[in-house]
C-alpha positions, 0 to 999 in steps of 0.5 A, a space after each residue: 876321516 872318510 878313507 877310500 874304502 868308505 868313499 866307494 861306499 858313499 859313490 855307490 849310495 850315490 849312484 844307486 839314489 840319483 837319477 842320472 839322466 836329468 842331473 847336470 855336471 854341477 848337480 851331481 857335484 853339489 849332491 856329492 858335496 852334500 852327501 859327505 858333508 852329510 857324513 860329518 855333520 853325523 859325526 858331529 851329531 854323535 859327538 853333541 849326543 854326550 852333551 844331551 846326555 849331560 843335559 838329561 842328567 842335569 834334569 834328572 837331578 833336578 826332578 829327583 831333589 823334588 821328590 820325597 823318595 829320592 833316587 840314588 844319582 849322585 854317582 851320575 852326577 860325578 861321572 857324567 856332569 864332571 866328566 872332562 871329555 864331555 865338558 871338552 865337548 861342550 865347551 868346544 866353541 868349534 862344535 857350537 859353531 858349527 851346530 849352529 851354522 849348519 842347523 844341526 837339532 836332529 834331536 829337537 822332537 825325538 828327545 825320548 832317544 836320549 831319555 831311553 839312552 839315559 836310563 840304560 846308563 843309569 841302570 848299568 850295573 857295571 857303573 854303579 859297581 865302578 871304583 871311584 878310582 876308575 878312569 872316568 874317560 874309560 868308562 865313557 869309552 865302555 858306555 859308549 861301545 856297550 850301551 850307545 853304539 849297541 842301542 837299536 832305537 838310536 840306530 834306527 833313529 839315525 836311519 831315519 834321519 839321512 840316507 847312508 847314515 846307517 852305513 857311516 856309523 861304524 865308522 862314526 863310531 871309530 872316530 868318536 872312540 879314537 877320540 875318547 882314547 886321545 883325550 884319555 892319554 893327551 887329556 886334549 880335545 882333538 877334533 878332525 875338521 876335515 871330511 877327507 885326508 887330504 885334496 886327493 881323496 876328494 878329487 877321488 871321490 868326485 873323479 870316480 862319481 863323474 866318470 862312472 856317470 859319464 860311462 854309465 851306458 858304454 859300460 852297459 854294453 861292455 858289461 853285456 858282452 861278459 854276460 851273454 846269458 844274462 838280460 841287463 835287467 837281470 843283473 842286480 843294480 848294486 851288482 852292476 853299479 860295482 861293476 862300473 866303479 871298477 871299470 872306472 877305476 881300470 880305465 881312469 885311475 893309473 896310480 891304483 893297481 888293478 888288483 887293488 880295485 878288484 879286491 875293493 869293489 869284491 869286498 864292498 859286494 860282500 857287505 851290499 849285495 847278494 850272497 853269490 855277487 862277490 863270485 859273479 863280479 870277482 869273475 866278470 871283472 877279472 875277464 874284462 880287465 885282462 882283455 881291456 889290457 890285452 887290447 892296450 885300452 887300460 894301463 897302470 904307472 908304478 910311480 905317482 905321477 904329478 898328474 894325479 890320477 890323469 883326471 880333471 881335478 883341476 875343474 874340482 872347487 876345493 
């Protein structure tokens, strides 16, 4: 699920929020695991949101039955309550067990968010005007993209739930949409049950975090040599962290080409730092990379070695 770009962003978030000086290696590792686990909980929460919409639909249908002047709500019965994808989510033993085990219930005290999104769905003209022959999963994709993902109240709610969830939102939505598209094609619910694509990616994330933390002051001194006109406290915190993370990749990640690392952090700075940060970071990193290479302090391998990233991955409990 988490790609390398997103892993880098997660590490940036952790470094930004973590008090490095008072944390042991075990505490850092636990924090890393906790943060990535929260990402997966977000994924399950967003999937289960469809079930909450279904429950709200049932509730509205029952209320409507008791009204003298009844609303036209039958079209939602066919579309939501009978929707095969939502039913598959609702019937999934894996999702049910995961929610129970991890005590996931973010909407317990904020059910109004679900009600507001339901109202948007109920009032959507494209749904009311849709043909009975329209593929219900295709309609659900349209609803998800146009009414759920774009809902500002839901976005703000997730922003308040957990640190970093706002940054996770685009990737979570991509995963959900891929599931919907696959279900539309295969009519089979396939749930990604792993946070990382493979063990290498988890090792990459942990070692990026650990090595940057361990060498924090060393990198600070190194960066100061390339920014003599800047006091260290004048460099934006995010810029400083991005520089340190990229230096870590230069020094310790032998299988990642220099330019790949450099370009990644320049691009991340465009999303997470100030307007001119990308140019600043690009210039500093190019100078550091050139000098470290000339001094023989860093080297890269063109072929993948068995000693993954030349790092202490045997210490990581996967």
